C-alpha positions in Angstrom: 35.1 60.3 84.3 38.6 60.0 85.8 39.7 60.5 89.4 41.3 63.9 88.9 41.0 66.4 91.6 41.8 70.2 91.8 45.3 69.4 93.0 46.0 67.4 89.9 44.7 70.2 87.7 46.9 72.7 89.6 50.0 70.5 89.3 49.5 70.0 85.5 48.9 73.7 85.0 52.0 74.5 87.1 54.1 72.1 85.1 53.1 73.6 81.8 53.6 77.2 83.1 56.9 76.5 84.8 58.3 74.9 81.7 56.3 76.7 79.0 55.8 73.5 77.1 53.8 70.2 77.1 54.5 67.8 79.9 53.7 64.3 81.2 51.5 63.6 84.3 50.6 60.3 85.7 51.6 58.5 82.5 49.5 60.9 80.3 51.0 63.2 77.8 49.6 66.6 78.3 49.5 68.7 75.1 50.1 72.4 75.6 50.7 75.5 73.6 52.0 78.8 75.0 50.8 82.0 73.4 52.1 85.4 74.1 50.3 88.5 72.8 52.1 90.9 70.5 52.4 93.4 73.4 54.4 90.8 75.4 56.4 89.5 72.5 57.7 92.9 71.6 58.0 94.2 75.2 61.6 95.2 76.1 61.1 93.3 79.4 59.8 90.2 77.7 62.1 87.8 79.4 61.2 89.2 82.9 57.5 88.9 82.0 57.8 85.3 81.0 59.8 84.5 84.1 57.3 86.2 86.3 54.5 84.1 84.8 56.6 80.9 84.9 57.5 81.2 88.6 54.3 82.8 89.9 53.4 81.1 93.1 51.3 83.7 95.0 48.0 81.9 94.6 45.4 82.9 97.2 41.7 82.3 97.8 41.1 85.7 96.1 43.0 85.1 92.9 42.6 81.3 92.7 39.2 80.5 94.2 39.0 77.1 92.4 42.6 76.1 93.3 43.5 75.2 89.7 46.4 77.7 89.2 44.9 78.5 85.8 44.8 82.3 85.9 46.7 85.1 87.7 47.6 88.8 87.6 51.2 89.8 88.3 53.4 92.9 87.9 56.8 93.5 86.4 58.3 96.8 87.4 54.8 98.2 88.2 53.2 97.1 84.9 50.3 94.6 85.0 50.3 91.3 83.2 48.3 88.1 83.5 48.3 84.5 82.4 45.3 82.3 81.6 45.0 78.6 80.9 42.2 77.4 78.6 41.2 73.8 77.8 40.3 72.5 74.4 39.4 69.3 72.5 41.8 67.6 70.1 41.0 70.0 67.2 41.3 73.2 69.4 37.8 73.9 68.3 35.6 73.4 71.4 36.3 73.8 75.1 37.0 70.7 77.2 36.6 69.8 80.8 40.0 68.9 82.3 38.3 66.9 85.1 36.8 64.6 82.5 39.7 64.4 80.0 43.1 64.7 81.7 44.9 64.9 78.3 42.8 67.7 76.8 44.8 70.3 75.0 45.8 73.3 77.0 46.6 76.8 75.8 48.5 79.1 78.2 48.2 82.8 77.2 50.4 85.4 78.7 49.3 89.0 78.1 49.3 92.6 79.3 46.5 93.1 81.9 45.1 95.8 79.6 44.4 93.2 76.9 41.9 91.1 78.9 
């Protein structure tokens, strides 16, 4: 077990989401993939949707009860979208606990709220 706390998980998740790519944190390479659903990739406001996800910072007790910045709902011109971070093992086959393995693989999915 390492000494990660919720603030570390939130910082890593924010780094990935803000940059839409893998990152480095406390000398650990953090592998990440960013996935957008077909409804987002073909949406005429795709760039605005991605930017809204990247720069989302309205986390509250209601939408982020565990303070991990791993999931949120947001709107672009009145249309609902969301992002979700999932954690996987090295083969992307099984889930992983980011508190146990800081450098687990992360997948950030950005989707229309109707797709959840």
